[in-house]
N, C-alpha and C positions, 0 to 999 in steps of 0.2 A: 504494500500500500504506500503510495507517495506520501511524503511528509505533510503536504498541504491538505490532502484528503483526510488524513488521520486527525489533523487539527480541527478540520471542519466537523468531523463526526463527534469528537469530544465536545465541541461547542453546542451541537444539536442536543446531545444527551443532557448536558447541564441545563440548557434552556428549557427542555421538556420537564425536567425535575422541578424547576422553579415554577413553571406553569401549573403543575399538579398541586404543588403546595399552596398556590395562591387561589386557584379557581376550582379545584376539585377535578374529578375525573368522570366523564359522561359514561358511566358503566355501572352495572349492578354490584360489582365487586367493591368491598370496602377500600377506601382511599389508601389506608395504611398498607394493605396488601400490595396495591399497585406501586406505592412509593417504595416498599421494601424490595420488590422485584426490580424496579427501575434503578434503585440505589445499588443493588447487587450487580446488575448489568453494567451500570456505570463504572463501578470499581473493577470489574473484570476487564472492561475495555481499557481502563486506566492502566492496569498492570501490563496489558498487551502493548499499550501505547508507550510505556516506559522502555520496553525492550526495543520496539521499532524505532522510537526516537533516538535511542542510543546508536542504533545502526545507521539511522539517517545522519546523525551528527558525525559519525565516523566517515560516511561517504562525502558529506559536505566538506569536512576538513581535508579529506584526501583530494577532492576536486580543487579546493582553494590552494593546497600545496602544489597541485599540478599546474595551476595557472601561474602561481608565483615562482615555482621552482626555486625555493630558498634552500640554501645549504647552511647548516649550523657548524661553524668551525670547531673542530675537535683538537685536543692537544696533539701536537706533532704535525698538524697540517701546515702547508704553505700554499700561497696562491698558485704556485706552479703545480703542486700535486692535485689541487682541486681542478684546475684547468685541464690537467692530463686526464683526470677521471671523467670529465664531461666532454672531452674531445673538442676543446675550444682553445683559442690562442690566449695565453696568459695576459697579453696586453689588452685584448678585447674585454676579458673578464675584469681587469683592473678599471678600464674605462666605464663599464656598466656600473661599477660600484664606487667610482670616484676615489680609487686608491692610487696614491702616487708612489713612484719609486722611492725606496726599495721594496715596496709592496708588502708592508708589515700587516699581518692579521693576527687576531687574538681569539683564544678559545671562548665560545659562546657567541661570537659575532655572527650575524646572519649575512650570508653572501647571496646576492641575486645572480642567478645564472641565465636570466633572460629567456626562459621558455625552452631551454635545451635540456631535455631529460637525460640523466646519466645513461651511458651506453650499457645495455644488458649484455655483458660479456659471457660467453659460454664457459662452462667449467673447463679448467685446464686438463688436457689429456696428455698421454705420452706423445713425445715428438714423432713426427712422421719422417722417416728416413728419406733423404734426397736420392733419387735414382739417376738424375741427370742434371747438368747445369743448365739454367734457363738461358735463353738467347741474350745477346748483348743488349744493355740498357742505355738509354740516353742519360748522359752524365749531367748532374746538377752543377751549375757554376757556383763555386764558393771558394773564398780565399783560404789559403793555408792548407796543408796536407792533412789527410785523415789516415789513421792506422787502424788495423784490426785490433779490437779490444782483447781478443784471446787468440791463441795460435792453433786451435783445434779445427776439426772438420766441421763444415756447416751441415747440419742435419735437419734443419727446418727452414723453408723458404718463406719469403714475404708474400702474403696474399691480400692483405688489407682487411681481413676479417678476423674479429676476435682478438684475444690476447696473443695466441700463438702466431696468427697471421699478420699482426701489426709490426712484426720485426723478423729477425732471423734467430735461429738457435745454433750455438756453436758448442760442440762437444769438447770435453777435456777431462781433467782429473780433479778430484776433490782437492780444494785448497790451492789449486793452480792460480797464479797471479793474473788478475784482471787489470788492464791499463785503460787510461782515458783515451778514447778514440780521437779526441780533439781537445785543444786547450779551452778552458772556460772556467766558470764559477759553479761550484756545487750549490744547487738551490733546493735539494730535497734529499734527505736520508731517512729511511723508515720503512715500515711494513704495513702502512695504513691503506694501501691500494690493493683491493682484492685481485688475486691472480698473478701477483708479481713477486711474492716473497719479500725478502729484504732488498730494497730498491734504492738505487742512486740515480738522481736526475741532475744532469749538468747543462747549464745554459751556455752553449757554445758561441752564440751570438744573439742579437735581438730576434732573429728569425728561427734559429735552430736550437732544439733541445735534444739531448741524447739520454737514453735510459739504459741501465744495467741491472738486470733482475736476477733473483735467486742467488744472492751472494751469501757466503758463509761468514767471513769476517770482513768488516768494513773499515777502511783505513783513512777515510776522510770525514770531515764534518761540514755541516751547512755553512756556507759563506767562504769556504776555502777556494782559492784559485789554484787550478791544476794545469799542468802542461801536457801537451801531446805525448803519450807514451808513459806517463807517470803512473805507478801502481796506485790503484784506488780501492781494491778489494781482493778477496780470495774467493774462488769459485765454489758455489754450493751445489745442492742437489735439488732436482725436481723429479718427483715420482721415482726417487731412488737412483736417478742417473745424474752424474755430474755434467752440468752445462751452464752456459750463459745465454740468457735471452736478451737480445740487444735491439733497441729501437732508436730511430731518429724521427723527429717530427719537425716539420717546417710550417710555421704559422699555425700551429696547433693540430696539424693533420699528419698522420703517419705517412712516411715515404719509404721506398725501398732503400735500405742502407747500402746496397750494392751500387747505387748511383753515386755514392760518395767515397766508398772504400776502395782502395787499390785492388787490382787483380791479385788473387791468391797465387 
């Protein structure tokens, strides 16, 4: 029953009960009997109403949240990690919320994400083995060299879909050294983003962010400036297998890392 109809029904019952009390009931039955039955019916409906209204309130709140798409900042969040979660450019997110550089946010603060619901990422599954190398890709133009963040075999290709497909997977050994693929500033260290394990995000430039997921031990902290090839973490496990999941985003959107990394 819609909330408006439920409210209307309650109003009608209450009005009817008042009329019976004031004018009597055009029936052979005693008025007290009629009032008792009406009163009992009213309270039964009221109990049902309380349950339905609770459900209506939940739906209305959910719809309001859907319209606003507010995110409440939790301890450990940064503007970059929130933007990463919602697949938007951190600069756009800052502009929507009038947050100036260096983009400081605080636990409990409400961030508007301008109607972009968080991406529903599928559960992380075991990596798919690469059977052949994809065809040559158009290279992105970007200053400065990039290096491979790990030296192992690439076992998962970029597809642009889900956590696995938003980057590449590089196999290796547990505790193997992970290095920065490009110089930049560390803007996030933590495990608050589902599907990434212990994650490092580096702002390589205003346009580019790189991410290093499923780390065992992390050697950097937020705010640290790192150089290309500098050790930043030790390789961890995903589903029992040692690997690095590596992503690059340009203006908030995943791109194929192979368009920037040198040929293996």
